[in-house]
N, CA, C and O of each residue as an XYZ file, in Angstrom:
476
protein
N      88.177   -122.348      6.944
C      87.188   -121.560      7.705
C      85.692   -121.947      7.435
O      84.834   -121.939      8.318
N      85.440   -122.320      5.990
C      84.159   -122.618      5.649
C      83.695   -123.731      6.352
O      82.521   -123.755      6.723
N      84.522   -124.738      6.607
C      84.175   -126.046      7.273
C      83.867   -125.663      8.701
O      82.931   -126.217      9.278
N      84.527   -124.841      9.241
C      84.251   -124.521     10.704
C      82.959   -123.785     10.896
O      82.237   -123.992     11.871
N      82.648   -122.828      9.850
C      81.322   -122.121      9.994
C      80.238   -123.209      9.852
O      79.254   -123.261     10.591
N      80.472   -124.011      8.920
C      79.235   -124.967      8.597
C      79.055   -126.069      9.817
O      77.939   -126.428     10.192
N      80.135   -126.500     10.320
C      80.134   -127.415     11.442
C      79.512   -126.742     12.740
O      78.766   -127.347     13.510
N      79.903   -125.436     12.891
C      79.373   -124.697     13.912
C      77.847   -124.396     13.876
O      77.181   -124.288     14.906
N      77.322   -124.264     12.577
C      75.800   -124.058     12.222
C      75.151   -125.257     12.689
O      74.187   -125.194     13.452
N      75.696   -126.499     12.214
C      75.232   -127.849     12.509
C      75.189   -128.050     14.084
O      74.207   -128.587     14.595
N      76.172   -127.650     14.784
C      76.290   -127.797     16.112
C      75.099   -126.952     16.843
O      74.325   -127.493     17.633
N      75.038   -125.687     16.527
C      74.016   -124.771     16.910
C      72.616   -125.416     16.685
O      71.821   -125.342     17.622
N      72.225   -126.054     15.517
C      71.026   -126.609     15.465
C      70.924   -127.906     16.416
O      69.842   -128.166     16.942
N      71.950   -128.647     16.616
C      71.876   -129.733     17.509
C      71.723   -129.368     18.895
O      71.021   -130.043     19.649
N      72.390   -128.259     19.302
C      72.242   -127.721     20.666
C      70.611   -127.241     20.829
O      69.941   -127.521     21.822
N      70.185   -126.589     19.849
C      68.770   -126.151     19.966
C      67.808   -127.431     20.220
O      66.831   -127.398     20.968
N      68.244   -128.589     19.467
C      67.521   -129.753     19.590
C      67.461   -130.222     21.152
O      66.450   -130.641     21.715
N      68.845   -130.054     21.777
C      68.995   -130.697     23.051
C      68.167   -129.727     23.998
O      67.575   -130.201     24.968
N      68.130   -128.498     23.743
C      67.311   -127.465     24.605
C      65.873   -127.945     24.488
O      65.224   -128.237     25.493
N      65.366   -128.027     23.224
C      63.954   -128.460     22.983
C      63.647   -129.773     23.859
O      62.643   -129.811     24.569
N      64.544   -130.842     23.783
C      64.354   -132.021     24.493
C      64.137   -131.789     26.084
O      63.280   -132.380     26.740
N      64.949   -130.941     26.543
C      64.937   -130.329     27.842
C      63.676   -129.879     28.290
O      63.092   -130.287     29.293
N      63.243   -128.923     27.410
C      62.102   -128.087     27.672
C      60.728   -128.804     27.487
O      59.820   -128.717     28.314
N      60.663   -129.459     26.425
C      59.384   -129.969     25.961
C      59.263   -131.511     26.654
O      60.146   -132.367     26.597
N      57.969   -131.649     27.312
C      57.889   -133.061     28.015
C      57.430   -134.126     27.173
O      56.637   -134.952     27.627
N      57.897   -134.201     25.850
C      57.673   -135.393     24.859
C      58.577   -136.455     24.929
O      59.753   -136.194     25.183
N      58.243   -137.548     24.756
C      59.254   -138.621     24.555
C      59.940   -138.728     23.366
O      60.038   -139.842     22.851
N      60.510   -137.613     22.757
C      61.216   -137.594     21.526
C      62.706   -137.304     21.786
O      62.958   -136.397     22.580
N      63.705   -137.961     21.215
C      64.902   -137.881     21.388
C      65.416   -136.368     20.816
O      64.853   -135.771     19.898
N      66.464   -135.933     21.465
C      66.985   -134.519     20.951
C      67.469   -134.400     19.652
O      67.456   -133.349     19.011
N      67.963   -135.639     19.197
C      68.648   -135.555     17.987
C      67.399   -135.590     16.862
O      67.673   -135.183     15.733
N      66.181   -136.014     17.107
C      64.964   -135.843     16.267
C      64.657   -134.455     16.159
O      64.460   -133.930     15.063
N      64.594   -133.705     17.460
C      64.096   -132.323     17.282
C      65.191   -131.617     16.453
O      64.796   -130.774     15.647
N      66.631   -131.873     16.554
C      67.525   -131.276     15.798
C      67.285   -131.488     14.252
O      67.351   -130.539     13.470
N      67.015   -132.721     13.866
C      66.810   -133.155     12.517
C      65.603   -132.389     11.884
O      65.610   -131.858     10.774
N      64.513   -132.421     12.816
C      63.243   -131.737     12.200
C      63.547   -130.257     12.128
O      63.151   -129.609     11.159
N      64.213   -129.708     13.080
C      64.603   -128.198     13.026
C      65.354   -127.851     11.755
O      65.018   -126.929     11.013
N      66.504   -128.737     11.532
C      67.340   -128.409     10.376
C      66.534   -128.642      9.115
O      66.728   -127.920      8.137
N      65.653   -129.603      9.092
C      64.820   -129.888      7.888
C      63.941   -128.646      7.586
O      63.886   -128.194      6.442
N      63.262   -128.102      8.607
C      62.473   -127.009      8.549
C      63.151   -125.753      7.965
O      62.657   -125.077      7.063
N      64.278   -125.518      8.540
C      65.037   -124.299      8.218
C      65.618   -124.629      6.845
O      65.749   -123.632      6.134
N      65.953   -125.649      6.364
C      66.487   -125.832      4.921
C      65.205   -125.793      3.940
O      65.323   -125.322      2.809
N      64.197   -126.212      4.324
C      63.044   -126.308      3.421
C      62.453   -124.746      3.270
O      61.990   -124.350      2.200
N      62.524   -123.911      4.461
C      61.970   -122.463      4.339
C      63.024   -121.713      3.820
O      62.719   -120.541      3.594
N      64.370   -122.087      3.519
C      65.337   -121.293      2.988
C      66.046   -120.375      3.948
O      66.893   -119.559      3.587
N      65.667   -120.546      5.143
C      66.488   -119.762      6.253
C      67.797   -120.181      6.300
O      68.655   -119.341      6.571
N      68.130   -121.394      6.074
C      69.468   -121.841      5.926
C      69.670   -122.459      4.554
O      68.981   -123.435      4.254
N      70.538   -121.984      3.717
C      70.765   -122.428      2.584
C      71.527   -123.807      2.510
O      72.352   -124.107      3.373
N      71.246   -124.575      1.526
C      71.911   -125.924      1.621
C      73.410   -125.760      1.485
O      74.199   -126.530      2.032
N      73.785   -124.712      0.724
C      75.256   -124.655      0.553
C      76.026   -124.044      1.924
O      77.240   -123.854      2.008
N      75.229   -123.835      2.765
C      75.792   -123.397      4.092
C      76.201   -124.403      5.045
O      76.851   -124.154      6.060
N      75.754   -125.688      4.647
C      75.995   -126.925      5.507
C      76.351   -128.149      4.800
O      76.757   -129.121      5.438
N      76.222   -128.183      3.436
C      76.448   -129.324      2.581
C      77.701   -129.933      2.680
O      77.756   -131.152      2.841
N      78.844   -129.170      2.597
C      80.102   -129.851      2.548
C      80.374   -130.593      3.771
O      80.772   -131.758      3.769
N      80.138   -129.849      4.896
C      80.535   -130.490      6.306
C      79.461   -131.629      6.480
O      79.847   -132.637      7.073
N      78.236   -131.592      6.061
C      77.235   -132.650      6.290
C      77.635   -133.896      5.449
O      77.476   -135.044      5.864
N      78.123   -133.609      4.332
C      78.741   -134.805      3.446
C      79.914   -135.378      4.165
O      80.166   -136.571      4.000
N      80.566   -134.731      4.854
C      81.834   -135.232      5.641
C      81.322   -136.077      6.738
O      81.749   -137.218      6.915
N      80.442   -135.552      7.452
C      79.935   -136.087      8.654
C      79.259   -137.551      8.255
O      79.491   -138.551      8.934
N      78.469   -137.576      7.181
C      77.857   -138.702      6.653
C      78.965   -139.739      6.344
O      78.807   -140.888      6.758
N      80.060   -139.416      5.653
C      81.102   -140.261      5.230
C      81.672   -140.948      6.462
O      81.947   -142.147      6.427
N      81.846   -140.235      7.506
C      82.678   -140.867      8.563
C      81.656   -141.396      9.716
O      82.065   -141.809     10.802
N      80.399   -141.343      9.388
C      79.424   -141.911     10.358
C      79.781   -143.400     10.713
O      79.747   -143.789     11.881
N      80.090   -144.134      9.772
C      80.350   -145.736     10.214
C      81.535   -145.738     11.331
O      81.517   -146.517     12.284
N      82.391   -144.945     11.149
C      83.507   -145.055     12.163
C      83.174   -144.593     13.507
O      83.902   -144.908     14.448
N      82.025   -143.796     13.692
C      81.451   -143.496     14.958
C      80.770   -144.567     15.722
O      80.496   -144.410     16.912
N      80.472   -145.714     15.035
C      79.802   -146.772     15.648
C      80.748   -147.649     16.109
O      80.353   -148.478     16.928
N      82.033   -147.673     15.748
C      83.018   -148.613     16.313
C      83.060   -148.602     17.829
O      83.005   -149.668     18.443
N      83.152   -147.493     18.425
C      83.374   -147.744     20.037
C      81.997   -148.263     20.617
O      82.036   -148.974     21.622
N      80.905   -147.977     20.098
C      79.653   -148.674     20.589
C      79.774   -150.149     20.343
O      79.586   -150.976     21.235
N      80.072   -150.436     19.189
C      80.251   -151.967     18.862
C      81.166   -152.755     19.749
O      80.915   -153.902     20.117
N      82.318   -152.031     20.096
C      83.300   -152.594     20.929
C      83.023   -152.741     22.373
O      83.459   -153.579     23.163
N      82.127   -151.656     22.572
C      81.515   -151.744     24.048
C      80.609   -152.789     24.278
O      80.388   -153.128     25.441
N      80.001   -153.401     23.256
C      79.110   -154.440     23.421
C      79.729   -155.802     24.045
O      79.027   -156.691     24.528
N      81.229   -155.844     23.960
C      81.931   -156.966     24.357
C      81.740   -157.132     25.861
O      81.743   -158.263     26.347
N      81.580   -156.086     26.586
C      81.506   -155.960     27.938
C      80.142   -156.761     28.379
O      80.066   -157.351     29.456
N      79.228   -156.720     27.561
C      77.914   -157.258     27.763
C      77.647   -158.592     27.095
O      76.504   -159.045     27.038
N      78.605   -159.169     26.633
C      78.490   -160.495     25.864
C      77.724   -161.510     26.573
O      76.918   -162.207     25.956
N      77.919   -161.647     27.844
C      77.306   -162.654     28.843
C      75.640   -162.394     28.667
O      74.836   -163.292     28.420
N      75.345   -161.143     28.825
C      73.785   -160.747     28.700
C      73.279   -160.970     27.403
O      72.140   -161.401     27.226
N      74.141   -160.674     26.388
C      73.613   -160.733     25.136
C      73.522   -162.116     24.357
O      72.766   -162.310     23.405
N      74.432   -163.084     24.915
C      74.528   -164.403     24.256
C      73.117   -165.171     24.239
O      72.837   -165.833     23.239
N      72.265   -165.108     25.264
C      71.100   -165.840     25.119
C      70.177   -165.147     24.212
O      69.314   -165.884     23.734
N      70.143   -163.968     23.871
C      69.038   -163.282     23.054
C      69.767   -163.017     21.665
O      69.203   -162.335     20.809
N      70.962   -163.537     21.463
C      71.694   -163.223     20.180
C      70.850   -163.577     18.930
O      70.612   -162.678     18.123
N      70.371   -164.859     18.714
C      69.703   -165.300     17.572
C      68.211   -164.523     17.516
O      67.898   -164.042     16.426
N      67.429   -164.404     18.460
C      66.285   -163.465     18.275
C      66.632   -162.017     17.792
O      66.013   -161.475     16.876
N      67.668   -161.427     18.474
C      68.120   -160.058     18.064
C      68.503   -159.972     16.766
O      68.112   -159.009     16.106
N      69.366   -161.004     16.158
C      69.779   -160.937     14.933
C      68.647   -161.095     13.848
O      68.641   -160.401     12.831
N      67.722   -162.014     14.113
C      66.609   -162.108     13.333
C      65.735   -160.972     13.138
O      65.234   -160.628     12.067
N      65.586   -160.381     14.341
C      64.821   -158.992     14.273
C      65.420   -157.973     13.623
O      64.762   -157.203     12.924
N      66.849   -157.848     13.795
C      67.595   -156.957     13.010
C      67.632   -156.966     11.645
O      67.637   -155.958     10.938
N      67.663   -158.327     11.194
C      67.614   -158.604      9.496
C      66.351   -158.167      9.125
O      66.254   -157.312      8.244
N      65.274   -158.671      9.718
C      63.820   -158.415      9.323
C      63.486   -156.982      9.180
O      62.898   -156.556      8.186
N      63.920   -156.109     10.335
C      63.570   -154.878     10.398
C      64.452   -153.955      9.258
O      64.088   -152.919      8.700
N      65.640   -154.638      9.122
C      66.544   -153.893      8.073
C      65.680   -154.143      6.661
O      65.296   -153.190      5.984
N      65.466   -155.288      6.362
C      64.682   -155.514      5.062
C      63.530   -154.833      4.940
O      63.255   -154.308      3.862
N      62.691   -154.740      6.019
C      61.482   -153.939      6.031
C      61.651   -152.499      5.716
O      61.002   -151.905      4.856
N      62.543   -151.994      6.451
C      62.918   -150.460      6.248
C      63.553   -150.172      4.782
O      63.228   -149.165      4.153
N      64.431   -151.073      4.305
C      64.916   -150.821      2.959
C      63.778   -150.969      1.826
O      63.701   -150.233      0.842
N      62.943   -151.993      2.109
C      61.931   -152.171      1.164
C      60.946   -150.926      1.017
O      60.646   -150.365     -0.037
N      60.511   -150.619      2.293
C      59.498   -149.490      2.395
C      60.163   -148.216      1.870
O      59.485   -147.426      1.213
N      61.439   -147.976      2.122
C      62.043   -146.679      1.726
C      62.277   -146.841      0.150
O      62.011   -145.880     -0.572
N      62.715   -147.898     -0.341
C      62.619   -148.115     -1.897
C      61.290   -147.828     -2.486
O      61.180   -147.038     -3.424
N      60.256   -148.458     -1.953
C      58.794   -148.177     -2.609
C      58.387   -146.805     -2.442
O      57.606   -146.299     -3.247
N      58.924   -146.057     -1.308
C      58.349   -144.610     -1.214
C      59.109   -143.736     -2.204
O      58.624   -142.782     -2.814
N      60.420   -144.202     -2.292
C      61.367   -143.324     -3.235
C      60.808   -143.558     -4.861
O      60.908   -142.659     -5.696
N      60.295   -144.710     -5.126
C      59.879   -144.918     -6.447
C      58.589   -144.372     -6.672
O      58.256   -144.040     -7.810
N      57.811   -144.244     -5.674
C      56.472   -143.548     -5.685
C      56.684   -142.015     -5.858
O      55.955   -141.382     -6.621
N      57.663   -141.428     -5.165
C      57.971   -140.042     -5.161
C      58.536   -139.721     -6.571
O      58.198   -138.685     -7.144
N      59.360   -140.573     -7.109
C      59.950   -140.313     -8.427
C      58.974   -140.285     -9.468
O      59.007   -139.453    -10.374
N      57.984   -141.302     -9.345
C      56.981   -141.444    -10.403
C      56.096   -140.310    -10.341
O      55.706   -139.809    -11.395
N      55.682   -139.782     -9.068
C      54.887   -138.666     -8.826
C      55.599   -137.352     -9.390
O      54.941   -136.442     -9.894
N      56.880   -137.320     -9.280
C      57.544   -136.055     -9.756
C      57.641   -136.125    -11.334
O      57.604   -135.108    -12.027
N      57.759   -137.328    -11.820
C      57.859   -137.453    -13.291
C      56.457   -137.103    -13.913
O      56.430   -136.512    -14.992
N      55.224   -137.468    -13.232
C      54.068   -137.036    -13.545
C      53.722   -135.592    -13.741
O      53.035   -135.147    -14.660
N      54.361   -134.808    -12.621
C      54.128   -133.395    -12.591
C      54.905   -132.800    -13.757
O      54.449   -131.791    -14.296
N      55.976   -133.310    -14.168
C      56.886   -132.696    -15.222
C      56.220   -133.033    -16.625
O      56.436   -132.305    -17.594
N      55.436   -134.109    -16.707
C      54.890   -134.463    -17.964
C      53.650   -133.679    -18.264
O      53.045   -133.862    -19.321
């Protein structure tokens, strides 16, 4: 029952994100509205981390499986993708490296900043 309640809470936040996407005329995906809303609710303490943690961890663990149908669906568009495959792969690898490097640098900065506060 605990998992069902946690999943329902996550679904409600996601639904509110969809509603915000429908109402607000901004070019922001509904998932981003939901993530920001969840972040704000967690940071303000309106929703406690314990209320969503177990189910959120489960959803993160199964996330790679959710990409399989999309990846298999690309087979239908192989003829369209073949001419741009090399540039797309180069851009994907470069952007992945840039995101990983910037995330690591920011994480290191935040850890050092936190250590400085404690000292």
